[in-house]
C-alpha positions as CSV (number, residue, x, y, z in Angstrom):
1,M,14.0,2.7,-6.2
2,S,15.8,3.6,-3.0
3,E,17.7,0.8,-1.3
4,Q,16.8,2.0,2.2
5,T,14.9,-0.6,4.1
6,P,12.3,0.5,6.7
7,A,13.6,-0.3,10.2
8,E,10.1,-0.4,11.7
9,G,6.7,-1.5,10.8
10,R,3.9,1.0,11.1
11,V,0.2,1.1,12.0
12,A,-1.8,4.3,11.5
13,E,-4.9,5.4,13.4
14,A,-7.6,6.8,11.1
15,T,-11.1,8.1,11.5
16,V,-13.8,7.7,8.9
17,C,-17.1,9.6,9.2
18,D,-20.3,8.9,7.3
19,D,-24.0,9.3,7.9
20,G,-23.3,11.5,10.9
21,S,-21.3,8.9,12.8
22,C,-17.5,8.4,13.0
23,R,-15.4,5.3,13.5
24,T,-11.8,5.1,14.5
25,S,-9.4,2.2,14.1
26,H,-5.9,1.3,13.0
27,L,-4.8,0.6,9.5
28,L,-1.9,-1.5,8.4
29,V,0.9,0.4,6.7
30,R,1.7,-2.2,4.0
31,G,4.6,-0.3,2.4
32,T,6.7,2.8,2.0
33,H,8.7,4.1,-1.0
34,I,5.7,3.4,-3.3
35,E,6.0,3.4,-7.0
36,F,3.9,2.3,-9.9
37,V,4.5,1.2,-13.5
38,S,1.6,2.1,-15.8
39,V,0.4,0.2,-18.8
40,D,1.7,3.1,-21.0
41,Q,5.1,2.7,-19.5
42,L,5.2,-1.0,-20.3
43,R,4.3,-0.3,-23.9
44,R,7.0,2.4,-24.1
45,Y,9.7,-0.1,-22.9
46,G,8.5,-2.9,-25.2
47,C,7.0,-5.1,-22.5
48,G,3.6,-5.9,-24.0
49,N,0.4,-4.1,-24.1
50,G,-0.3,-4.3,-20.3
51,T,-3.2,-6.7,-20.6
52,S,-1.3,-9.9,-20.3
53,K,1.7,-11.0,-18.2
54,A,4.8,-8.9,-18.8
55,P,7.8,-10.8,-20.2
56,K,10.2,-12.1,-17.5
57,E,12.9,-9.6,-18.3
58,C,10.5,-6.8,-17.6
59,R,9.9,-7.8,-13.9
60,L,11.7,-6.7,-10.8
61,D,14.1,-4.6,-12.9
62,P,13.6,-0.9,-12.4
63,K,16.5,-0.2,-14.8
64,R,14.8,-2.2,-17.6
65,V,11.4,-0.7,-16.9
66,P,11.6,2.3,-14.5
67,S,8.6,3.3,-12.5
68,D,6.8,6.2,-14.1
69,I,4.7,7.1,-11.0
70,R,6.7,7.8,-7.9
71,I,4.9,8.8,-4.7
72,P,6.4,11.3,-2.2
73,R,8.4,9.6,0.6
74,S,6.1,11.2,3.1
75,H,3.3,9.0,2.0
76,V,2.5,5.4,3.0
77,L,0.3,2.6,1.6
78,V,-2.5,1.8,4.1
79,H,-4.9,-1.1,4.2
80,D,-7.9,-1.9,6.4
81,T,-7.4,-5.6,6.8
82,T,-10.6,-5.9,8.8
83,G,-13.0,-3.9,6.6
84,Y,-14.1,-2.0,9.7
85,L,-13.4,1.5,8.3
86,L,-12.7,0.9,4.6
87,D,-13.3,-1.7,1.9
88,P,-10.5,-4.3,2.3
89,C,-10.0,-4.3,-1.4
90,E,-9.4,-0.5,-1.5
91,F,-5.9,0.8,-0.7
92,Y,-4.9,4.4,0.0
93,V,-1.6,6.2,-0.3
94,V,-1.7,9.0,2.3
95,R,0.6,11.2,4.2
96,W,2.1,9.7,7.3
97,R,2.0,11.5,10.6
98,G,4.6,9.9,12.9
99,G,4.1,8.8,16.4
100,S,6.2,7.0,19.0
101,R,7.7,3.6,18.8
102,R,5.6,1.6,21.3
103,R,3.3,-1.4,21.6
104,V,0.0,0.0,20.5
105,A,-2.8,-0.8,23.0
106,P,-5.8,-2.1,21.1
107,N,-9.4,-1.3,21.8
108,D,-12.4,-3.5,21.1
109,N,-12.7,-2.1,17.5
110,D,-9.2,-2.6,16.2
111,E,-7.6,-5.5,18.2
112,R,-7.8,-7.6,15.1
113,A,-6.1,-4.9,13.0
114,L,-3.2,-4.8,15.4
115,I,-2.9,-8.5,15.4
116,D,-2.8,-8.4,11.6
117,A,0.0,-5.9,11.8
118,E,2.0,-8.1,14.2
119,N,1.6,-11.1,11.8
120,Y,2.6,-8.9,8.8
121,F,5.7,-7.4,10.4
122,I,7.9,-10.5,10.6
123,N,11.4,-10.1,9.1
124,E,13.1,-12.5,6.6
125,G,14.5,-14.5,9.5
126,G,11.1,-14.9,11.2
127,A,11.6,-12.4,14.0
128,P,9.1,-9.7,14.9
129,V,9.8,-6.2,13.6
130,P,9.2,-3.2,16.0
131,I,6.0,-1.3,15.2
132,R,5.5,2.4,15.3
133,D,2.2,4.1,15.8
134,G,1.1,7.1,13.9
135,S,-1.9,8.5,12.1
136,V,-3.3,9.2,8.6
137,E,-6.1,11.2,7.1
138,I,-8.4,9.3,4.6
139,P,-9.7,11.9,2.1
140,E,-13.3,11.7,0.8
141,G,-12.2,12.8,-2.7
142,P,-13.3,13.8,-5.4
143,W,-11.1,11.2,-7.1
144,R,-9.8,11.2,-10.7
145,R,-8.1,8.5,-12.6
146,V,-4.4,9.0,-13.0
147,A,-3.4,5.9,-14.9
148,R,-4.0,2.2,-15.5
149,V,-1.2,0.5,-13.5
150,K,0.2,-2.9,-14.0
151,F,3.0,-3.0,-11.3
152,I,3.3,-1.7,-7.8
153,R,6.7,-1.5,-6.1
154,Y,7.2,-0.8,-2.5
155,R,9.4,-1.4,0.6
156,R,8.3,-3.4,3.6
157,A,9.9,-3.3,7.1
158,G,12.1,-6.3,7.8
159,Y,13.0,-7.1,4.2
160,Q,16.1,-6.0,2.3
161,I,14.6,-6.6,-1.1
162,P,11.9,-4.4,-2.6
163,F,8.5,-5.9,-3.1
164,E,6.9,-5.9,-6.6
165,H,3.5,-7.2,-7.7
166,E,2.2,-7.4,-11.2
167,Y,-1.6,-7.1,-11.3
168,D,-3.2,-9.8,-13.5
169,V,-5.5,-7.2,-15.0
170,P,-4.4,-3.5,-14.9
171,V,-6.1,-1.5,-12.2
172,D,-7.0,2.2,-11.9
173,L,-4.8,4.5,-9.8
174,E,-6.8,7.6,-8.7
175,D,-5.8,10.8,-6.9
176,T,-7.2,13.7,-5.0
177,M,-5.6,17.0,-4.1
178,R,-6.9,18.1,-0.7
179,P,-5.1,16.5,0.9
180,L,-2.8,15.0,-1.7
181,A,-3.5,11.2,-1.7
182,W,-4.0,8.3,-4.1
183,R,-6.5,5.4,-4.1
184,L,-6.1,2.0,-5.6
185,P,-9.4,0.2,-5.8
186,L,-8.9,-3.5,-6.5
187,P,-11.6,-5.8,-7.8
188,T,-13.9,-7.5,-5.3
189,G,-12.4,-10.8,-4.1
190,C,-8.8,-9.5,-4.1
191,V,-6.4,-11.4,-1.9
192,V,-3.8,-9.4,0.1
193,D,-2.3,-11.1,3.1
194,T,0.9,-11.5,5.1
195,R,2.8,-12.3,1.8
196,G,1.6,-9.0,0.3
197,F,-0.5,-8.6,-2.9
198,V,-1.6,-12.1,-4.1
199,R,-4.7,-11.5,-6.4
200,P,-5.4,-9.9,-8.8
């Protein structure tokens, strides 16, 4: 995984349309430099069958168990923390369209989303991280399963170390081609907060 640390946090404006109406809000960009380790990869490297906790030596060591699914650097991991546009347990990896570095002015629909971003982008020393505004497109699919994944690895603005989370139970990673994007639907009741992925 690249050692580059993102200098700025990001929020992405997105529009979702269904049943003839469209809604627009901001999504939290939880990470960049996204990589996954599949259940098959863990087996290949002698780290269990992927259904139970991987041995300690197999965690946070991309040399011991390299990621087998690497997402283009142009893509970011987005999350609707409010559930206004998307299910809060569904994560999308989509192409980032950059904007300017500025304090985003919230509207009534997404003020909470922007507050969530400010709470998320605090660096290791407790100071706020600058936030850049941009946009993403959320595809409708069709989606196909790429792999069952056990680990996600990503970079988060304000932190030198990479983040890694091992899912208690492997989860599906899906993709679609137009535009190229990935979807990570987590089980209902997932917990993902200012610490990052917590459950499953």
